[in-house]
C-alpha positions as CSV (number, residue, x, y, z in Angstrom):
1,M,130.0,88.3,114.5
2,T,128.1,84.2,114.4
3,E,124.9,84.6,112.8
4,A,122.5,82.7,114.8
5,S,119.6,80.8,112.7
6,P,116.0,82.2,113.7
7,P,114.0,79.7,114.6
8,R,112.3,77.7,112.3
9,L,108.7,75.7,112.1
10,D,107.9,72.3,110.7
11,T,108.1,72.4,107.0
12,V,105.0,72.8,105.0
13,A,103.7,71.8,101.7
14,A,105.4,73.6,99.3
15,G,101.8,74.2,97.2
16,D,100.3,75.7,101.1
17,A,102.9,77.7,101.8
18,G,102.8,81.3,102.0
19,L,99.7,83.7,102.1
20,D,96.3,83.4,100.9
21,A,93.7,85.7,101.9
22,R,91.0,87.5,101.0
23,L,89.9,90.5,103.4
24,V,86.7,91.8,103.6
25,V,86.0,94.5,106.4
26,E,82.8,96.3,106.8
27,R,82.9,99.6,109.0
28,G,80.1,101.7,108.7
29,P,80.1,103.0,104.5
30,F,83.5,102.0,104.6
31,R,84.4,98.5,102.6
32,L,87.5,96.7,102.7
33,D,88.1,93.8,100.1
34,V,91.5,93.2,99.6
35,T,93.0,89.7,97.8
36,L,96.6,89.1,98.7
37,A,98.2,85.8,97.6
38,V,102.2,85.8,99.0
39,A,104.7,83.2,98.5
40,P,107.4,82.8,101.1
41,G,110.6,85.0,101.0
42,D,108.4,87.3,99.2
43,V,107.8,91.2,101.1
44,V,104.9,93.0,99.9
45,A,104.3,96.5,100.5
46,L,100.6,98.3,100.8
47,L,100.5,101.5,99.7
48,G,97.8,104.2,99.4
49,P,96.4,107.1,100.4
50,N,94.9,108.3,104.1
51,G,91.9,106.0,104.6
52,A,92.5,103.6,102.0
53,G,92.5,100.8,104.4
54,K,95.8,99.8,104.5
55,T,96.2,99.8,108.1
56,T,92.9,98.0,108.4
57,A,94.2,95.0,106.0
58,L,97.1,94.8,108.5
59,R,95.2,94.7,111.7
60,A,93.1,91.7,109.7
61,L,95.9,90.1,109.0
62,A,97.2,90.3,112.7
63,G,93.8,89.0,113.6
64,L,93.1,92.7,115.5
65,T,90.5,93.7,113.6
66,P,87.8,90.8,112.7
67,L,87.1,89.8,109.3
68,T,83.2,90.5,107.9
69,G,84.2,88.1,105.0
70,G,86.4,86.1,103.1
71,H,89.5,83.8,104.3
72,L,92.8,84.3,105.5
73,R,95.0,81.2,105.4
74,L,99.1,80.8,106.2
75,D,100.5,78.0,105.0
76,G,97.4,76.2,104.5
77,T,95.8,76.4,107.5
78,S,92.8,78.9,108.0
79,L,93.4,81.4,110.8
80,D,89.9,83.0,110.4
81,R,89.0,81.8,114.7
82,T,92.3,81.8,115.7
83,P,92.8,84.7,118.3
84,P,95.7,87.1,117.4
85,E,98.3,85.7,120.1
86,S,97.9,82.1,118.8
87,R,98.4,83.3,115.3
88,P,102.4,82.8,114.1
89,V,102.5,85.8,113.1
90,G,105.0,88.7,114.1
91,V,104.6,92.4,114.3
92,V,106.5,95.5,114.3
93,F,104.0,98.7,115.0
94,Q,104.6,102.1,114.0
95,D,105.8,103.3,117.5
96,Y,107.7,100.1,118.4
97,L,105.1,99.6,121.7
98,L,108.0,98.2,123.5
99,F,107.6,97.2,126.9
100,P,109.1,100.5,129.0
101,H,109.8,98.9,132.2
102,L,111.8,95.8,130.6
103,S,115.1,96.0,128.8
104,A,116.0,95.1,125.3
105,L,116.9,91.9,125.9
106,D,113.6,90.7,128.1
107,N,111.4,92.2,125.2
108,V,112.8,90.3,122.5
109,A,112.6,87.6,125.2
110,F,108.9,88.3,125.6
111,G,107.5,86.4,122.9
112,P,109.4,82.8,122.9
113,R,108.2,82.9,126.9
114,C,104.8,83.3,125.6
115,R,105.3,80.3,123.5
116,G,106.6,78.3,126.2
117,A,110.3,78.0,125.9
118,T,112.1,78.6,129.8
119,K,113.1,81.6,130.7
120,A,116.8,81.1,130.0
121,E,116.1,79.3,126.7
122,A,113.9,82.8,125.7
123,R,116.9,84.8,127.2
124,A,119.4,82.9,125.0
125,Q,117.1,83.5,121.9
126,A,116.8,86.9,122.4
127,A,120.5,87.4,123.1
128,E,121.0,85.9,119.8
129,W,118.7,88.0,118.3
130,L,120.1,91.2,119.6
131,D,123.5,89.9,118.3
132,R,121.8,89.3,114.6
133,M,120.6,93.5,115.4
134,D,124.3,94.7,116.1
135,L,122.7,95.3,119.6
136,A,124.4,92.7,122.0
137,D,125.9,96.0,123.7
138,H,122.3,97.2,124.3
139,A,120.8,94.2,126.0
140,S,120.6,95.4,129.3
141,A,119.3,99.1,128.5
142,K,115.5,99.9,129.0
143,P,113.9,101.3,125.7
144,R,114.0,105.0,127.2
145,R,117.5,104.5,126.9
146,L,117.3,103.7,123.0
147,S,118.0,105.7,119.8
148,G,114.8,105.3,117.3
149,G,117.2,103.1,115.4
150,Q,118.0,100.7,117.7
151,A,114.5,100.6,119.2
152,Q,113.1,100.0,115.9
153,R,115.9,96.9,115.8
154,V,114.5,95.7,119.2
155,A,111.2,95.6,118.1
156,L,112.1,94.0,114.7
157,A,114.2,91.1,117.1
158,R,111.2,91.0,119.1
159,A,108.9,90.2,116.4
160,L,111.4,87.9,114.9
161,A,112.0,85.4,117.8
162,T,109.3,83.4,117.6
163,G,109.9,82.7,114.4
164,P,106.8,84.3,112.8
165,R,105.6,82.7,109.3
166,L,103.8,86.2,108.8
167,L,105.8,89.2,109.5
168,L,103.4,92.5,109.7
169,L,105.4,95.6,109.5
170,D,103.1,99.0,110.2
171,E,105.3,102.1,108.9
172,P,108.4,101.2,110.6
173,L,110.4,103.9,109.9
174,A,108.1,106.3,110.2
175,A,109.0,107.5,113.7
176,L,112.8,108.0,112.2
177,D,114.8,111.0,111.4
178,A,115.9,111.1,107.9
179,R,119.6,110.1,108.6
180,T,118.8,106.9,111.1
181,R,115.8,105.9,108.0
182,L,118.5,105.7,106.0
183,E,120.9,103.7,108.1
184,V,117.8,101.4,109.0
185,R,116.1,101.1,105.8
186,A,119.7,99.5,104.7
187,Q,119.7,97.2,107.8
188,L,116.1,96.2,107.6
189,R,116.5,95.6,104.0
190,R,119.1,93.0,104.7
191,H,117.0,91.4,107.0
192,L,113.7,91.1,105.2
193,A,115.9,89.6,102.3
194,G,117.2,86.7,104.8
195,F,113.5,86.0,105.9
196,E,112.0,83.3,104.9
197,A,108.6,83.5,105.2
198,V,106.0,86.1,104.2
199,A,106.3,89.6,104.7
200,V,103.6,92.8,104.5
201,L,104.8,96.1,105.0
202,V,102.6,99.3,105.5
203,T,104.2,102.4,104.4
204,H,103.4,106.1,102.8
205,D,106.9,106.5,101.5
206,P,107.5,105.2,98.0
207,L,111.4,105.0,98.8
208,D,110.9,102.4,101.7
209,A,108.3,100.4,99.3
210,M,110.6,100.2,96.4
211,V,113.7,99.4,98.2
212,L,112.1,96.9,101.0
213,A,109.4,95.3,98.6
214,D,109.2,92.8,96.1
215,R,105.7,93.5,95.4
216,L,103.9,96.4,96.0
217,V,100.0,96.7,96.7
218,V,98.2,100.0,95.8
219,I,94.8,100.1,97.6
220,E,92.5,103.2,97.2
221,H,88.7,103.2,98.5
222,G,89.6,99.8,100.1
223,R,90.0,97.9,96.5
224,I,93.1,97.5,95.1
225,V,93.8,99.5,91.9
226,Q,97.0,98.3,90.6
227,E,99.8,95.8,92.2
228,G,103.1,94.7,90.5
229,T,107.1,95.1,91.0
230,P,108.3,98.3,92.1
231,A,109.9,98.8,88.5
232,D,106.5,98.1,86.7
233,I,104.2,100.5,89.2
234,A,106.8,103.2,88.1
235,R,106.8,102.7,84.5
236,H,103.0,102.3,84.2
237,P,101.4,104.3,87.2
238,R,97.4,104.0,86.6
239,T,95.7,106.5,89.4
240,D,97.1,110.4,89.8
241,Y,97.8,108.8,93.4
242,I,100.2,106.4,92.2
243,A,101.6,108.8,89.8
244,Q,102.2,111.2,92.0
245,L,103.8,108.5,94.2
246,V,106.2,107.5,91.6
247,G,106.5,111.4,90.4
248,L,104.7,111.7,87.0
249,N,102.4,113.5,84.9
250,L,99.6,111.1,84.4
251,Y,96.7,111.5,81.5
252,R,94.2,109.3,79.8
253,G,92.5,109.4,76.9
254,L,92.0,107.4,73.3
255,A,95.1,106.9,71.3
256,D,94.9,107.0,67.6
257,G,98.5,106.3,66.4
258,H,101.0,108.6,67.9
259,T,98.2,110.9,69.1
260,V,96.3,110.2,72.6
261,R,93.4,112.7,72.7
262,L,92.9,113.2,76.1
263,D,89.6,112.4,78.0
264,K,89.9,116.1,79.6
265,G,92.4,118.7,77.8
266,P,94.4,118.5,74.3
267,D,96.2,115.8,72.5
268,I,99.6,114.4,73.6
269,T,101.9,113.3,70.5
270,T,103.9,110.5,72.0
271,T,106.7,107.9,70.2
272,E,104.8,104.9,70.8
273,L,101.9,103.4,68.1
274,L,98.7,102.8,69.9
275,S,95.0,102.3,69.1
276,G,92.1,102.7,72.1
277,P,92.0,103.6,75.9
278,A,95.4,104.8,76.8
279,F,97.6,106.4,79.5
280,V,100.5,109.1,79.0
281,A,103.0,110.0,81.5
282,F,106.3,112.0,81.5
283,P,107.9,113.4,84.7
284,P,108.0,117.0,85.3
285,S,111.8,117.5,84.3
286,A,111.0,116.5,80.7
287,V,108.9,120.1,80.8
288,T,111.0,122.7,79.5
289,L,108.9,126.2,80.2
290,Y,109.3,129.9,78.2
291,R,107.7,133.1,79.4
292,E,107.0,133.6,75.8
293,R,105.7,131.0,72.7
294,P,109.4,129.8,71.3
295,A,109.5,130.7,67.9
296,G,109.8,129.0,65.0
297,S,108.9,125.9,67.3
298,S,107.8,123.1,65.7
299,A,107.1,120.7,69.1
300,R,103.5,119.3,68.7
301,N,103.4,119.3,72.7
302,L,103.1,123.1,73.2
303,W,100.7,124.5,75.7
304,R,99.9,127.8,76.9
305,C,99.7,127.6,80.8
306,E,99.8,129.7,84.2
307,V,102.0,129.2,87.4
308,A,99.6,128.2,90.0
309,G,102.3,127.8,92.9
310,L,105.8,127.1,93.3
311,E,107.8,124.7,95.8
312,T,111.5,123.6,96.3
313,H,112.0,120.2,95.1
314,G,115.2,118.6,96.0
315,D,117.6,120.9,94.0
316,Q,115.2,121.7,91.9
317,I,112.2,124.4,92.0
318,R,108.7,122.3,91.3
319,A,106.2,125.0,89.3
320,D,102.2,123.5,89.2
321,L,100.9,124.8,85.9
322,T,97.2,125.1,85.4
323,G,95.9,126.2,81.4
324,E,95.5,124.1,78.4
325,L,97.4,120.9,80.1
326,P,97.4,121.1,84.3
327,L,100.7,119.7,85.1
328,A,104.0,119.6,87.3
329,A,107.7,121.2,85.8
330,D,111.0,121.0,87.2
331,V,113.3,123.7,86.7
332,T,116.4,125.1,88.7
333,T,116.8,128.0,90.9
334,V,118.7,129.6,88.0
335,A,116.0,128.9,85.1
336,A,113.2,130.0,87.7
337,A,114.8,133.2,88.5
338,E,115.7,134.2,84.6
339,L,112.0,132.7,83.8
340,D,110.9,135.2,86.6
341,L,108.7,132.3,87.5
342,H,105.8,133.4,90.1
343,T,102.0,132.9,91.0
344,G,100.0,133.9,88.2
345,A,103.0,134.2,85.5
346,A,102.0,133.2,82.1
347,V,104.3,130.6,80.8
348,W,104.6,128.1,77.8
349,A,105.2,124.4,78.2
350,T,106.9,122.0,76.0
351,V,107.3,118.2,76.1
352,K,109.3,116.2,73.3
353,A,107.2,113.3,72.2
354,T,110.7,111.1,72.8
355,Q,110.0,111.9,76.8
356,T,106.5,111.0,77.1
357,H,105.0,107.2,78.0
358,A,101.9,105.8,76.6
359,Y,100.6,102.5,77.7
360,P,97.2,100.9,77.2
361,A,94.6,102.0,79.7
C-alpha cells in the first residue's frame, strides 16, 4: 500500500511554530485558567477528574467555547477572534459525529470541500486518507454499517484531511469495546507518531494517555496541578487523583533523614535521604498483610489496619484498608482466602523501606 502524504500548510517560522495558549474561561463559579505550550509533532494529553475543565479547554481550543481572557496563538497567528470553521483545527469527537447520510468517502471529503477544493479533488484526498487508515474497502459504506473502530478511523481521517495545524481528540477511544480499543489505540499511536503539527488529547483513561502522549497535563478544579512526561508523572504523583490514576498509595509529610512524618498519620521509613516537605509513595503490591502481628518483626513500616472493602483488580484482590494508615493492598486470591480477608477484618500491613519512594513536595 502506498502511503499518501497529508496536505501541508505553508512552512511557519520555527520560533512561532506550535501552540501557545492561555485559556481562561469563566462560567458561574467555575474558572478555567490553563496555559499550554506545545511544539509541532508533540502529543499532549489533558487528564483530570470529571468537572476539572478538560473538555472546556478542548472546546476553547476549537473555538466552540469563547475565551473570557488569555490568548490563543497557533504557529504565531492569533486565533482569539477566528471563528471555528476558519481555524486550521481538526477535531475528533467522542461519538465521532459522522454525517449519517454520507458515505465514509464523502464524510472525509467534507472538510476539503469546505476549504475550497473541487468535488473531484476532495474525493481524491479522501480516498488517500481512507487508504492510509486501511479503509479503502469501506469508502462507500454509510456510518451505520461501520464498526466502532472503523467509524473512529473515518472520524480521524476526516479531521486530518484538511491538513490541520492543531488536532483535538476528545476521548477518541471511549466508545470502543476493550478488544477494539486495543487495536485502534495501536493504530492511533502510529498515526499520531507521523503527525507533524500539534495534537491535544482529552482522556479519562491513563493507559490511553501513557501510550499516546509525549506529555501529560493534569487539570483539577480548572488549574494545572502537574505536568510532565508519562514516566515522570507515574513516578512522582503530586495529588491523590494522580496517585490513584497511576495506582500508587501517596502521602505527604515532613522528611527528616530517612523518615517522613506524615501530616495525618504515622511515620514512614524510606531509603531516600530528604529534609523538608516531601511525598512518599508505594504501590499496593508492595504491601504485605498478616492477620496477627508478625512475631519478631523488625519492620519499621508496620501498621494495624482494618479491611474496609475488597474488590477484584486484574488477577489480584485489592483490599481497601483503614486504621493507622489508610492504604490499598494487592494480594492474590489464594492469599486473600488464607488470610480470611473480609470487611471488618483486622490486619497488620507492612511495607519495606526499599519499596517506598520519597521525593520533595
